[in-house]
BALOKOL-726236 format. One line per field, with one value per atom (N, C-alpha, C): residue number from 1; residue in one letter; z, y negated, x negated. Coordinates in pm, 1 decimal, padded with zeros to 6 digits. Example, Ala and Ser with C-alpha at 12.3 -4.5 7.8 and 13.67 -1.06 7.14 Angstrom:
n <- [1, 1, 1, 2, 2, 2]
res <- [A, A, A, S, S, S]
up <- [00780.0, 00780.0, 00780.0, 00708.0, 00714.0, 00787.0]
north <- [00569.0, 00450.0, 00330.0, 00225.0, 00106.0, -00003.0]
east <- [-01319.0, -01230.0, -01320.0, -01285.0, -01367.0, -01290.0]
This chain:
n <- [1, 1, 1, 2, 2, 2, 3, 3, 3, 4, 4, 4, 5, 5, 5, 6, 6, 6, 7, 7, 7, 8, 8, 8, 9, 9, 9, 10, 10, 10, 11, 11, 11, 12, 12, 12, 13, 13, 13, 14, 14, 14, 15, 15, 15, 16, 16, 16, 17, 17, 17, 18, 18, 18, 19, 19, 19, 20, 20, 20, 21, 21, 21, 22, 22, 22, 23, 23, 23, 24, 24, 24, 25, 25, 25, 26, 26, 26, 27, 27, 27, 28, 28, 28, 29, 29, 29, 30, 30, 30, 31, 31, 31, 32, 32, 32, 33, 33, 33, 34, 34, 34, 35, 35, 35, 36, 36, 36, 37, 37, 37, 38, 38, 38, 39, 39, 39, 40, 40, 40, 41, 41, 41, 42, 42, 42, 43, 43, 43]
res <- [M, M, M, K, K, K, R, R, R, A, A, A, M, M, M, V, V, V, I, I, I, S, S, S, L, L, L, L, L, L, I, I, I, I, I, I, M, M, M, T, T, T, L, L, L, L, L, L, V, V, V, I, I, I, S, S, S, G, G, G, C, C, C, N, N, N, T, T, T, I, I, I, R, R, R, G, G, G, A, A, A, G, G, G, E, E, E, D, D, D, L, L, L, E, E, E, R, R, R, G, G, G, G, G, G, E, E, E, A, A, A, I, I, I, Q, Q, Q, R, R, R, S, S, S, T, T, T, R, R, R]
up <- [09362.4, 09361.0, 09501.3, 09573.0, 09670.8, 09777.5, 09788.4, 09888.2, 09892.3, 09758.8, 09760.3, 09819.7, 09812.3, 09881.9, 10024.7, 10075.8, 10215.2, 10286.3, 10223.0, 10283.0, 10269.5, 10162.0, 10160.4, 10245.5, 10276.0, 10380.4, 10536.7, 10538.1, 10658.4, 10711.3, 10597.0, 10593.2, 10618.6, 10536.5, 10584.7, 10705.6, 10781.1, 10892.9, 11010.9, 10988.8, 11081.3, 11077.2, 10941.2, 10971.4, 11012.0, 10995.4, 11093.4, 11236.7, 11273.0, 11447.9, 11491.8, 11435.2, 11444.8, 11442.4, 11338.6, 11356.2, 11454.7, 11472.7, 11575.4, 11724.0, 11743.4, 11876.1, 11868.1, 11770.6, 11781.7, 11834.2, 11756.6, 11764.9, 11926.6, 11975.0, 12097.2, 12196.5, 12166.5, 12271.9, 12250.0, 12135.4, 12133.1, 12221.8, 12181.1, 12284.6, 12376.4, 12468.0, 12615.6, 12646.5, 12558.7, 12614.5, 12635.4, 12509.0, 12516.2, 12618.4, 12684.7, 12818.1, 12947.2, 12925.9, 13046.4, 13045.2, 12953.3, 12941.9, 12975.4, 12962.8, 12985.8, 13150.2, 13202.9, 13333.5, 13402.0, 13361.4, 13426.7, 13426.1, 13314.8, 13293.0, 13377.1, 13449.1, 13560.5, 13654.8, 13724.0, 13832.1, 13834.0, 13747.9, 13748.4, 13809.2, 13746.8, 13755.2, 13873.5, 13983.3, 14097.4, 14199.0, 14164.1, 14285.6, 14338.7]
north <- [02962.3, 02941.9, 02999.5, 03098.4, 03154.2, 03067.5, 03004.3, 02886.8, 02812.0, 02758.5, 02608.3, 02660.5, 02755.6, 02812.4, 02819.5, 02866.7, 02854.6, 02748.0, 02641.6, 02501.9, 02440.4, 02453.5, 02393.7, 02456.5, 02566.1, 02635.1, 02572.8, 02550.6, 02510.0, 02365.6, 02285.1, 02157.9, 02116.4, 02223.0, 02234.8, 02249.8, 02365.8, 02415.8, 02287.7, 02236.9, 02143.9, 02020.1, 02006.6, 01875.1, 01906.4, 02059.7, 02118.6, 02088.4, 02121.6, 02100.3, 01958.2, 01888.0, 01749.5, 01684.1, 01732.1, 01655.7, 01734.8, 01834.5, 01904.2, 01842.8, 01828.1, 01791.7, 01622.5, 01557.3, 01429.1, 01441.6, 01541.3, 01554.0, 01598.3, 01688.2, 01753.4, 01647.7, 01509.7, 01434.3, 01365.4, 01313.4, 01229.1, 01268.6, 01394.4, 01443.9, 01453.5, 01478.2, 01460.2, 01315.2, 01217.0, 01047.6, 01042.8, 01129.8, 01094.6, 01149.0, 01260.9, 01328.8, 01252.8, 01179.1, 01131.1, 01002.2, 00915.4, 00814.4, 00819.7, 00946.0, 00992.8, 01028.1, 01091.0, 01102.0, 00959.3, 00868.1, 00728.6, 00652.4, 00679.8, 00625.0, 00689.8, 00808.3, 00869.7, 00825.8, 00803.9, 00765.9, 00607.0, 00563.7, 00399.9, 00381.0, 00474.3, 00479.5, 00541.9, 00603.2, 00646.5, 00574.0, 00452.0, 00352.4, 00251.3]
east <- [-13421.9, -13266.7, -13232.2, -13271.7, -13215.2, -13281.1, -13387.1, -13426.3, -13361.7, -13313.7, -13210.4, -13084.6, -13031.9, -12899.4, -12936.1, -13025.5, -13063.4, -13066.8, -13136.2, -13142.0, -13010.6, -12927.0, -12794.5, -12723.3, -12700.7, -12612.5, -12683.9, -12806.4, -12832.7, -12808.4, -12791.4, -12755.3, -12625.1, -12517.8, -12387.5, -12348.6, -12404.7, -12403.6, -12409.3, -12541.0, -12564.2, -12476.9, -12445.8, -12313.5, -12193.0, -12169.3, -12059.7, -12066.2, -12155.7, -12165.1, -12198.5, -12263.7, -12271.1, -12143.0, -12011.2, -11926.3, -11826.6, -11854.0, -11754.6, -11785.1, -11914.7, -11947.0, -11872.0, -11882.3, -11779.7, -11657.0, -11582.9, -11465.1, -11419.6, -11520.1, -11466.8, -11488.5, -11606.5, -11621.4, -11513.3, -11460.2, -11324.5, -11206.6, -11183.9, -11085.0, -11087.8, -11218.3, -11249.9, -11203.4, -11246.6, -11208.0, -11101.7, -11005.2, -10857.9, -10790.7, -10860.5, -10804.7, -10849.0, -10960.1, -10987.0, -10922.9, -10866.6, -10785.9, -10639.0, -10589.1, -10497.6, -10450.4, -10565.6, -10599.3, -10600.9, -10637.0, -10662.1, -10554.7, -10446.2, -10328.5, -10220.6, -10242.6, -10167.3, -10176.0, -10327.6, -10370.4, -10285.0, -10344.3, -10283.0, -10119.5, -10040.8, -09916.1, -09863.0, -09938.6, -09925.2, -09961.0, -10025.3, -10077.9, -09977.5]
């Protein structure tokens, strides 16, 4: 029972880390697009 609990926690933690990376990457892409829009407007 204890082993199943540890495995479950590891799986949950792995999924959270993976989803967190995707969220951060998406935020970075949004900021990059915003910066590009500002650069285009100043030309």
